[in-house]
Structures are given as C-alpha cells and as structure tokens.
C-alpha positions as CSV (number, residue, x, y, z in Angstrom):
1,M,14.6,-1.0,-49.9
2,G,10.9,-2.1,-49.6
3,S,11.6,-5.7,-48.6
4,E,14.2,-4.6,-46.0
5,Y,11.6,-2.2,-44.5
6,L,9.0,-4.8,-44.4
7,D,11.4,-7.3,-42.7
8,S,12.2,-4.6,-40.1
9,V,8.6,-3.6,-39.3
10,R,7.5,-7.2,-39.2
11,K,10.1,-7.8,-36.5
12,Q,8.6,-4.8,-34.5
13,F,5.1,-6.1,-35.0
14,E,6.1,-9.6,-33.8
15,Y,7.8,-8.1,-30.8
16,Y,4.7,-6.2,-29.6
17,K,2.5,-9.2,-30.4
18,L,4.7,-11.3,-28.2
19,L,4.6,-8.8,-25.4
20,G,0.9,-9.0,-25.4
21,E,1.0,-12.8,-25.3
22,K,3.5,-12.9,-22.5
23,T,1.1,-10.6,-20.6
24,F,-1.9,-12.9,-21.3
25,N,0.1,-15.9,-20.2
26,Q,0.7,-14.4,-16.7
27,L,-3.1,-13.6,-16.1
28,D,-6.0,-15.6,-15.0
29,E,-9.1,-15.4,-17.2
30,Q,-10.9,-12.9,-14.9
31,D,-8.0,-10.5,-15.0
32,L,-8.6,-10.1,-18.8
33,F,-11.9,-8.4,-18.0
34,W,-10.8,-6.2,-15.2
35,Q,-11.4,-2.5,-15.5
36,Y,-10.1,0.2,-13.1
37,N,-13.4,2.0,-13.4
38,E,-16.4,2.2,-15.7
39,E,-14.6,4.5,-18.2
40,S,-11.4,2.5,-18.6
41,N,-10.8,-0.4,-20.9
42,S,-10.1,-4.0,-19.9
43,I,-7.5,-6.0,-21.7
44,A,-10.4,-7.8,-23.5
45,I,-11.8,-4.5,-24.7
46,T,-8.5,-3.3,-25.9
47,V,-8.0,-6.7,-27.8
48,N,-11.3,-6.3,-29.4
49,H,-10.4,-2.8,-30.6
50,L,-7.0,-3.9,-31.9
51,R,-8.7,-6.7,-33.8
52,G,-11.2,-4.3,-35.3
53,N,-8.6,-1.8,-36.3
54,M,-6.4,-4.5,-37.8
55,R,-9.1,-6.0,-39.9
56,S,-10.3,-2.6,-41.1
57,R,-6.8,-1.2,-41.9
58,W,-5.3,-4.3,-43.5
59,T,-8.2,-5.8,-45.5
60,D,-7.7,-4.7,-49.1
61,I,-5.0,-2.2,-48.0
62,L,-4.0,-1.5,-51.6
63,T,-7.5,-0.9,-53.0
64,S,-9.7,0.4,-50.3
65,D,-9.7,3.0,-47.5
66,G,-8.4,1.6,-44.2
67,E,-11.5,2.7,-42.4
68,K,-14.1,0.3,-43.7
69,E,-17.8,1.0,-44.0
70,W,-18.5,-2.4,-42.2
71,R,-16.3,-1.4,-39.2
72,N,-18.3,-0.7,-36.0
73,R,-15.6,1.1,-34.0
74,D,-17.9,2.1,-31.1
75,R,-18.8,-1.6,-30.5
76,E,-15.0,-2.4,-30.3
77,F,-15.1,-0.5,-26.9
78,E,-17.8,-2.7,-25.4
79,S,-17.4,-5.8,-23.3
80,V,-18.3,-8.4,-26.1
81,I,-15.5,-10.8,-25.6
82,Q,-16.7,-13.5,-23.2
83,S,-13.7,-15.8,-22.5
84,K,-9.9,-16.1,-22.7
85,Q,-10.3,-18.5,-25.6
86,E,-12.4,-15.9,-27.6
87,L,-9.9,-13.2,-26.7
88,L,-7.0,-15.3,-28.0
89,E,-9.0,-16.1,-31.2
90,K,-9.7,-12.5,-31.9
91,W,-6.1,-11.6,-31.1
92,E,-4.8,-14.1,-33.6
93,D,-7.5,-13.1,-36.2
94,G,-6.3,-9.5,-36.1
95,W,-2.6,-10.3,-36.4
96,K,-3.2,-12.8,-39.2
97,C,-4.9,-10.0,-41.2
98,L,-2.0,-7.7,-40.7
99,F,0.6,-10.3,-41.5
100,D,-1.3,-11.5,-44.6
101,A,-1.5,-8.0,-45.8
102,M,2.4,-7.6,-45.2
103,D,2.9,-10.8,-47.1
104,S,1.0,-9.4,-50.0
105,I,3.0,-6.3,-50.5
106,R,5.5,-6.2,-53.3
107,E,8.4,-3.9,-54.0
108,D,6.4,-1.9,-56.7
109,D,3.5,-1.4,-54.2
110,F,5.8,1.1,-52.3
111,E,4.8,3.6,-55.0
112,T,1.1,3.1,-54.2
113,I,-0.7,5.7,-52.2
114,V,-3.1,4.1,-49.6
115,Y,-5.8,5.7,-47.6
116,I,-6.8,5.7,-44.0
117,R,-9.8,7.8,-43.1
118,N,-9.5,9.6,-46.5
119,Q,-5.8,10.6,-45.7
120,E,-3.1,9.7,-48.1
121,H,-0.3,7.5,-46.8
122,S,2.7,5.8,-48.4
123,I,2.9,2.1,-47.6
124,M,5.7,3.0,-45.1
125,D,3.6,5.7,-43.5
126,A,0.6,3.4,-43.1
127,F,2.7,0.7,-41.4
128,N,4.5,3.2,-39.2
129,R,1.1,4.8,-38.2
130,Q,-0.3,1.3,-37.2
131,L,2.9,0.2,-35.5
132,A,2.7,3.2,-33.3
133,H,-1.0,2.7,-32.6
134,Y,-0.5,-1.0,-31.7
135,A,2.5,-0.4,-29.4
136,Y,0.4,2.2,-27.7
137,H,-2.4,-0.2,-26.9
138,I,-0.1,-3.1,-26.2
139,G,1.7,-0.9,-23.7
140,Q,-1.7,-0.4,-22.0
141,I,-2.3,-4.2,-22.0
142,V,1.1,-4.7,-20.3
143,Y,0.6,-1.9,-17.8
144,I,-2.9,-3.4,-16.8
145,G,-1.4,-6.8,-16.4
146,R,1.4,-5.5,-14.2
147,M,-1.1,-3.6,-12.1
148,I,-3.1,-6.8,-11.6
149,K,-0.3,-9.1,-10.8
150,G,1.7,-6.6,-8.6
151,Q,4.8,-8.3,-7.1
152,E,3.9,-11.5,-8.8
153,W,4.5,-9.9,-12.2
154,K,7.3,-11.4,-14.2
155,S,9.2,-8.7,-16.1
156,L,9.0,-8.8,-19.9
157,S,12.5,-7.2,-20.2
158,I,15.3,-6.5,-17.6
159,P,13.6,-6.7,-14.1
160,R,13.7,-3.7,-11.9
161,G,17.1,-3.7,-10.0
162,K,18.7,-6.2,-12.3
163,S,20.4,-3.8,-14.9
164,A,23.8,-4.1,-13.4
165,E,23.4,-7.9,-13.4
166,F,22.2,-8.0,-17.0
167,N,25.1,-5.8,-18.2
168,A,27.8,-7.8,-16.3
169,A,26.5,-11.0,-17.9
170,K,26.5,-9.2,-21.3
171,F,30.0,-7.9,-20.9
172,A,31.2,-11.3,-19.6
173,K,30.0,-12.9,-22.8
174,G,31.8,-10.3,-24.9
175,T,28.7,-9.0,-26.5
176,N,29.3,-5.4,-25.8
177,R,29.3,-3.5,-29.1
178,Q,30.8,0.0,-29.2
C-alpha cells in the first residue's frame, strides 16, 4: 500500500512541478519579479518560500519536526532572489529535497508518526498536507504568469474554447472510457 501511495503522490508532485516550469518558460526574467502591489508576492518570492518550506519539511522528515529551528520563514517572503538562474536553482533545490525524502521512505516507515509544527502526522498525512500547500502556491505562480502574458499566454491544459475540439479528438482516437 505504501509504495503505491508514494508512486501516486510523486506523480502529483511532478505534475505541479511541471506546471511551474511551463510557466517559467513562458516568462521573461523581469516577469518573475513582478508584484501586483507592495503586499503581494512575486513568482520569485513564492519560489523562495516553496524552497524554504520544502527544505524545512523534508530534511530529516522521520527524525525531526518539519518546522526546523534554522528556517527563517519571514525571510522567504522578501525579494532575495536576484536572477532567473538563481530562481531555477532554488526551485530545483527544494524539489530535490522533497524527492530525496520520498526516496528514503520505506514501507515500514508508514507506521512512523512525523511532526510538523509539533502536530502529529502519518506519513500519508504529511505528504498530503504538503501536496495541497504546493499546489496552492503553484496555482498562484501560474495565475501571475497568465496575468503577465495576457493573450500571449499558452494554456497549460485545454485552451479556453477548445474543449469540444479536445473531446472530438479524444473520442476519434477511441480513448473514451466509460
């Protein structure tokens, strides 16, 4: 059961990682630092927060609380990333920490209680909590990218007004499952 769950949740994490990357690929460097107003987060700030969260949550997940003493969460919401290259490096670093942690989980670890901010979680609950958190922020990244690009935005799924065309192609290929 545990390995099937890990395979399933990994696919979901990989999907959201890909959505972020497809967004970055559509944007110019300066777009990554755009903020709607002083109180909103840029894509770069959001990536910085995701990385900090991932490193804190997944470092030593089985043996220490997911909220590490060394984490400076408030700093994650400051404009510290200076370039697209640095953004991509921090993005990859955070995801590597997550995927390395996933690779370290064994079937018998599913009986282990892990802690996030002193709250008990099963392994599945901890992964589900973080999947929801990352999907939330990656949705923000995609939305900001879409706002910036406007009509130049290339849809990451079925483009608006193209559902009928998509379904016709799907049914023509015989891939409709009841």
